[in-house]
PLY file of the C-alpha trace (Angstrom):
ply
format ascii 1.0
element vertex 105
property float x
property float y
property float z
element edge 104
property int vertex1
property int vertex2
end_header
114.21 102.24 49.45
111.54 104.46 47.96
112.19 108.09 47.11
108.62 108.94 48.11
108.30 112.12 50.14
106.24 112.14 53.29
102.68 113.32 52.71
102.24 114.50 56.32
104.46 116.56 58.63
105.29 116.82 62.32
102.53 118.75 64.10
99.84 117.85 61.57
96.57 116.49 62.94
95.54 113.31 61.15
92.77 110.71 61.11
93.36 106.94 60.94
91.28 105.59 58.05
90.82 102.06 59.45
90.46 102.66 63.18
88.83 106.11 63.19
90.99 107.82 65.79
92.54 111.28 65.51
96.09 112.12 66.45
99.04 114.41 65.91
102.29 113.42 64.21
105.39 113.72 66.40
107.94 112.05 64.11
108.28 110.76 60.55
110.37 107.82 59.35
111.17 107.71 55.60
110.37 103.97 55.66
109.43 101.30 58.20
112.01 101.20 61.00
110.29 98.79 63.37
111.14 95.15 63.99
110.00 92.29 61.79
108.30 90.77 64.83
106.26 93.94 65.45
105.30 94.15 61.75
104.15 90.50 61.71
102.05 90.91 64.87
100.63 94.42 64.51
100.63 95.45 60.84
97.89 93.03 59.81
97.00 94.86 56.58
100.65 94.57 55.50
101.23 98.22 54.52
104.34 98.88 52.43
107.58 99.17 54.36
109.24 101.40 51.77
106.81 104.31 52.23
106.81 106.80 55.14
105.67 105.71 58.62
104.54 108.09 61.37
104.72 108.25 65.17
101.31 109.56 66.27
100.00 110.69 69.67
96.44 109.34 69.89
93.71 111.81 70.87
92.03 111.03 74.18
94.53 108.30 75.04
97.87 108.09 76.81
99.74 106.15 74.14
101.22 106.68 70.71
101.08 104.54 67.59
103.30 103.78 64.61
101.27 104.12 61.43
101.90 103.57 57.72
101.18 106.55 55.50
98.48 104.76 53.54
96.37 104.43 56.72
96.29 108.17 57.42
94.42 111.13 56.00
94.25 114.80 56.98
91.88 115.38 59.90
88.64 117.02 58.77
87.14 117.45 62.26
89.57 120.08 63.48
90.19 121.10 67.04
92.84 120.24 69.59
94.27 116.85 70.50
94.05 115.65 74.11
97.20 113.72 75.04
99.40 113.87 78.17
102.63 114.20 76.13
101.38 116.97 73.83
103.15 119.82 75.65
106.42 117.89 75.56
106.45 118.13 71.76
104.45 121.23 70.88
103.92 124.82 71.99
100.40 125.46 70.75
97.84 124.65 68.09
98.13 127.05 65.16
96.12 127.42 62.00
98.14 124.70 60.20
98.57 122.27 63.08
100.72 122.15 66.17
103.84 124.28 66.42
106.88 122.31 67.57
108.89 123.34 70.59
112.20 124.93 69.71
115.15 123.23 71.33
117.59 125.51 73.16
121.21 124.38 73.08
0 1
1 2
2 3
3 4
4 5
5 6
6 7
7 8
8 9
9 10
10 11
11 12
12 13
13 14
14 15
15 16
16 17
17 18
18 19
19 20
20 21
21 22
22 23
23 24
24 25
25 26
26 27
27 28
28 29
29 30
30 31
31 32
32 33
33 34
34 35
35 36
36 37
37 38
38 39
39 40
40 41
41 42
42 43
43 44
44 45
45 46
46 47
47 48
48 49
49 50
50 51
51 52
52 53
53 54
54 55
55 56
56 57
57 58
58 59
59 60
60 61
61 62
62 63
63 64
64 65
65 66
66 67
67 68
68 69
69 70
70 71
71 72
72 73
73 74
74 75
75 76
76 77
77 78
78 79
79 80
80 81
81 82
82 83
83 84
84 85
85 86
86 87
87 88
88 89
89 90
90 91
91 92
92 93
93 94
94 95
95 96
96 97
97 98
98 99
99 100
100 101
101 102
102 103
103 104
């Protein structure tokens, strides 16, 4: 496994380099944690499995994606993300991205 640190963080708004969509990161895996079947069918560009992968809510859609770090870049457009699950994960959009909800135990 790689000792590479994640370049992006939960709440950060990102842009997918290949597909052009914007989204917000809701979770980070230190390396690929999906199935081999999913990787073979979906990850056509064969991104490295030993680098961070991100769970991203897609702007203007109702689904999320699982994206390799090399396919993401910081979002330059700015502005909020429109996604039905946004409020489940975040409180509000701040200057440095979305602020996560604090869990009460």
